[in-house]
C-alpha positions as CSV (number, residue, x, y, z in Angstrom):
1,A,10.2,9.6,24.2
2,A,11.5,10.4,27.6
3,D,9.1,13.4,27.9
4,N,5.9,11.3,27.2
5,I,3.7,11.5,30.3
6,E,1.5,8.6,29.0
7,K,4.3,6.2,30.2
8,V,3.7,7.1,33.9
9,R,0.0,8.0,33.8
10,I,-0.9,4.6,35.2
11,A,1.3,5.1,38.3
12,D,-0.3,6.0,41.6
13,L,2.9,7.9,42.6
14,V,5.9,9.1,40.7
15,I,9.2,9.8,42.6
16,T,12.4,10.8,41.0
17,I,15.8,10.4,42.7
18,N,18.1,13.3,42.1
19,K,21.6,14.3,43.3
20,T,24.4,16.6,42.1
21,E,28.0,15.4,42.2
22,E,28.5,17.5,45.4
23,E,25.4,15.9,47.0
24,E,26.6,12.4,46.1
25,A,30.0,13.1,47.6
26,K,28.3,14.1,50.9
27,G,26.0,11.0,50.8
28,E,22.9,13.1,50.1
29,A,20.0,12.9,47.6
30,R,16.7,14.5,46.9
31,L,13.5,12.6,46.4
32,Y,11.2,14.6,44.2
33,F,7.5,13.7,44.3
34,A,6.6,14.5,40.7
35,G,3.0,13.7,41.1
36,S,0.4,11.3,42.4
37,R,-3.1,10.2,41.5
38,N,-4.7,12.0,44.5
39,Q,-2.2,14.8,45.4
40,K,-0.4,17.6,43.8
41,G,3.2,17.0,43.1
42,G,6.2,19.3,43.5
43,V,7.5,18.3,46.9
44,S,11.2,17.4,47.5
45,I,12.6,15.6,50.5
46,R,16.4,15.9,51.1
47,V,17.8,12.7,52.6
48,K,21.1,11.4,54.0
49,Q,22.2,8.1,52.5
50,N,24.7,5.4,53.4
51,L,24.8,3.2,50.3
52,E,27.9,1.3,51.5
53,Q,25.6,-0.1,54.3
54,M,22.7,-0.4,51.9
55,R,20.7,2.4,53.7
56,F,18.9,4.2,51.0
57,I,17.4,6.7,53.5
58,E,19.4,7.0,56.7
59,R,17.5,10.1,57.8
60,I,15.4,12.9,56.4
61,M,17.2,16.2,56.4
62,D,14.7,18.6,55.0
63,V,11.3,18.9,53.2
64,L,11.4,21.4,50.4
């Protein structure tokens, strides 16, 4: 099941990539640090992307 935490328990760090249709149109995304082995999760980083030039992170816009 998609909600089974056991699938990611072996990971040192879990990051999800999220974006609304509006964010995608503006070339933006949010990286959500869902959790890590040694740190509490719940931090998001808003980034500017340029996927046409293969730049996954062009710059960090904000830390939420």
